[in-house]
C-alpha positions in Angstrom: 11.2 -7.4 -11.8 13.0 -10.6 -10.8 10.9 -13.7 -10.3 12.0 -17.0 -8.8 12.6 -19.2 -5.8 15.2 -18.2 -3.1 18.8 -19.0 -3.8 18.6 -18.7 -7.6 21.1 -15.7 -7.8 18.6 -12.8 -7.9 20.6 -10.7 -5.4 23.9 -11.5 -7.2 22.5 -10.4 -10.6 21.1 -7.2 -9.0 24.6 -6.4 -7.7 26.1 -7.1 -11.2 23.5 -4.8 -12.7 24.5 -2.0 -10.3 28.2 -2.4 -11.3 27.5 -2.7 -15.1 25.2 0.4 -15.1 27.8 2.4 -13.3 30.4 1.3 -15.9 28.1 2.4 -18.6 27.6 5.8 -17.0 23.9 5.2 -16.3 24.4 5.3 -12.5 26.7 7.6 -10.5 27.7 5.2 -7.7 26.8 1.6 -8.7 26.1 0.3 -5.2 23.3 -2.1 -4.1 20.8 -1.4 -1.3 18.9 -4.6 -0.4 15.7 -4.3 1.7 12.4 -6.0 2.4 9.1 -4.9 3.8 10.3 -4.4 7.4 12.8 -1.7 6.3 10.2 0.3 4.3 7.1 0.1 6.5 6.8 2.0 9.8 4.4 1.2 12.7 2.0 4.1 12.2 0.3 5.5 9.1 2.1 8.6 7.9 5.5 7.4 9.1 5.9 4.9 6.3 6.3 7.5 3.6 9.1 9.1 5.5 10.8 5.8 6.1 10.5 4.6 2.5 11.9 7.9 1.2 14.8 7.7 3.5 15.6 4.2 2.2 15.3 5.4 -1.4 17.7 8.3 -0.7 20.4 5.8 0.4 20.0 4.0 -3.0 20.2 7.0 -5.3 23.1 6.5 -7.7 22.7 2.7 -7.5 20.2 -0.1 -7.3 17.4 -0.5 -4.7 16.6 -4.2 -4.5 13.3 -5.0 -2.7 13.1 -8.7 -1.9 9.7 -10.3 -1.4 8.1 -7.1 -2.5 4.7 -8.7 -2.5 4.8 -8.2 1.3 4.0 -4.6 0.6 0.6 -5.5 -0.8 -0.7 -6.8 2.5 -2.2 -3.7 4.2 -2.5 0.1 4.1 1.0 0.6 5.5 2.5 -1.3 2.6 0.2 0.6 0.2 1.7 3.8 1.6 5.2 2.5 0.9 4.2 1.6 -2.6 2.7 5.0 -3.3 5.8 6.7 -2.0 8.1 4.4 -4.0 6.3 5.1 -7.2 6.7 8.9 -6.7 10.4 8.6 -5.7 11.1 6.4 -8.7 9.8 9.1 -10.9 11.6 11.9 -9.1 15.0 10.1 -9.3 14.5 8.1 -12.5 17.8 9.5 -14.0 20.0 8.0 -11.2 18.1 5.2 -9.6 17.2 1.6 -10.5 14.6 -0.3 -8.5 14.4 -4.1 -8.7 11.5 -5.9 -7.0 11.8 -9.6 -6.5 9.7 -12.6 -5.3 7.6 -15.6 -6.3 5.7 -15.2 -9.6 2.1 -15.5 -8.2 2.4 -13.1 -5.3 4.4 -10.6 -7.4 1.5 -10.4 -9.9 -0.7 -9.4 -7.0 1.9 -6.8 -6.0 1.9 -5.2 -9.5 -1.9 -5.0 -9.5 -2.0 -3.0 -6.3 -1.0 0.3 -7.9 -1.6 1.4 -11.5 1.8 3.0 -11.7 3.7 -0.2 -11.0 3.1 -2.1 -14.2 4.6 0.7 -16.4 7.6 1.1 -14.1 8.4 -2.6 -13.9 7.9 -3.5 -17.5 10.9 -5.9 -17.7 10.6 -9.3 -16.1 13.4 -11.8 -15.7 12.6 -15.3 -14.4 15.2 -17.2 -12.5 14.7 -20.9 -12.9 15.5 -23.4 -10.2 19.0 -25.0 -10.6 19.3 -28.4 -12.1 20.7 -31.3 -10.1 24.0 -31.0 -12.0 24.2 -27.2 -11.4 23.6 -27.7 -7.7 26.3 -30.3 -7.7 28.7 -27.7 -9.1 27.6 -25.0 -6.6 28.0 -27.5 -3.7 31.5 -28.4 -4.9 32.5 -24.7 -5.2 31.2 -24.0 -1.8 33.1 -26.9 -0.3 36.3 -25.8 -2.0 35.8 -22.2 -0.8 35.6 -23.6 2.7 38.9 -25.5 2.2 37.2 -28.9 1.9 37.6 -31.5 -0.8 34.5 -33.5 -1.7 35.4 -36.8 -3.3 33.7 -37.6 -6.7 31.7 -40.2 -4.9 30.6 -37.6 -2.4 29.4 -35.3 -5.3 27.6 -38.3 -6.8 25.8 -38.9 -3.5 24.9 -35.2 -3.3 23.4 -35.2 -6.8 21.5 -38.3 -6.1 20.1 -36.9 -2.8 19.2 -33.5 -4.2 17.3 -35.2 -7.0 14.8 -36.4 -4.4 14.0 -32.9 -3.1 10.7 -31.6 -4.6 11.1 -28.4 -6.5 8.2 -26.7 -4.8 7.8 -22.9 -4.2 10.3 -22.0 -1.6 13.0 -24.6 -2.6 16.3 -23.1 -1.5 18.4 -23.9 -4.5 21.9 -22.6 -3.7 20.9 -22.1 -0.1 19.8 -25.7 0.1 23.3 -26.7 -1.1 24.9 -24.5 1.5 22.7 -26.0 4.3 23.7 -29.5 3.1 27.4 -28.5 3.3 27.0 -27.0 6.8 25.5 -30.3 8.0 28.1 -32.4 6.1 31.0 -30.4 7.7 29.5 -31.0 11.2 29.2 -34.7 10.5 32.8 -34.8 9.1 34.0 -33.3 12.4 31.9 -35.8 14.3 33.4 -38.7 12.3 37.0 -37.6 13.1 36.4 -36.8 16.8 38.1 -40.0 18.0 41.0 -39.7 15.5 44.0 -38.6 17.6 46.1 -37.0 14.8 44.1 -36.8 11.6 46.1 -36.2 8.4 45.5 -33.1 6.3 43.7 -35.2 3.7 41.4 -36.6 6.4 40.7 -33.1 7.6 39.8 -31.8 4.2 38.1 -34.7 2.5 34.3 -35.0 2.6 33.1 -38.5 2.2 29.7 -39.8 1.0 28.8 -40.7 4.6 29.4 -37.1 5.7 26.4 -36.2 3.5 24.2 -39.1 4.7 25.3 -41.9 6.8 24.4 -45.4 5.6 20.9 -46.4 6.6 19.6 -42.9 7.3 16.6 -41.5 5.5 17.2 -38.8 2.9 15.2 -36.3 5.0 18.0 -36.3 7.6 20.6 -34.8 5.2 20.2 -31.4 6.8 20.6 -32.7 10.4 23.7 -32.1 12.4 25.4 -34.9 14.5 23.6 -36.0 17.6 25.9 -34.2 20.0 27.0 -30.9 18.6 29.1 -30.0 21.6 31.5 -32.8 20.7 32.3 -31.0 17.5 35.1 -28.4 17.7 33.7 -24.9 17.6 36.1 -23.7 14.9 35.0 -26.6 12.6 31.3 -25.7 13.1 32.1 -22.1 12.3 33.9 -23.1 9.1 30.8 -23.2 6.8 30.6 -19.4 7.2 33.4 -19.3 4.6 30.8 -20.6 2.2 28.1 -18.1 3.1 29.0 -16.0 0.1 29.2 -19.0 -2.2 25.8 -18.2 -3.7 27.7 -15.4 -5.3 30.4 -17.8 -6.5 27.8 -19.4 -8.8 28.5 -16.4 -11.0 32.3 -16.1 -11.6 32.0 -12.5 -12.6 31.1 -11.7 -9.0 34.5 -13.1 -7.7 36.4 -10.1 -9.1 37.4 -7.5 -6.6 36.8 -3.9 -7.9 39.8 -1.8 -8.7 40.0 2.0 -9.1 39.0 1.5 -12.7 36.1 -0.9 -12.0 32.6 -0.1 -10.7 31.9 -0.6 -7.0 29.4 -3.3 -6.3 29.1 -3.1 -2.5 25.9 -3.8 -0.8 25.0 -1.3 1.9 22.3 -1.2 4.5 19.5 1.4 4.0 20.7 3.2 7.2 24.2 3.8 5.8 24.4 5.9 2.7 27.6 5.2 0.7 30.2 7.9 0.3 
């Protein structure tokens, strides 16, 4: 069971677990199937068991990662999914790993809904929020991955601003850093919109004012420029190069599998891996 706020690397670690367990011979495929309540629960009682078992079948040989699993504790449909999951875990215990994830409080309630859950999820790993310095490093790697170069003063500004964000339940961690980068890239394009022929350095460098223009409140750090249609579409699309940068927080996840390495692909529950 993985406990922690969003953006702390839970999915990344689940993918690594799948690959490591395959390399150790504990799993036959080593893939990751990531789902939430909506992919396990059907609209009518009786259909949920079938739907849940179908999802479990796609994960056999790998890891089934159920995010926000406490959502299954909400009603009788979720209870049906839990009962089916407990049985399927027992039936496929030799070639299936199931990881449930979510906030600590709600996950305790999830475990209490079925007497079979506590014994099956006896190992708990807590993912702490990233420190300001760690988020600074994640932001820098995301920016570099998107072919931007944040100046040291820009990184200083980022760390100063992120220190003002309350670490309440739901804090985005790495996702917060990604959202800040998205907004900064949009501001960067807005800043250069009247520059006829910007240099390569101008195109790549993120300045402190790209994070938060002088005089603006820290709350506006995630806001895009006032007129988004003035920003070139290809520039606005550029942050998608950083969408996987949460995985970059773990350098092991950068390696591409070879014929001799375990596969760590994530598949949808509708598509069973070959």
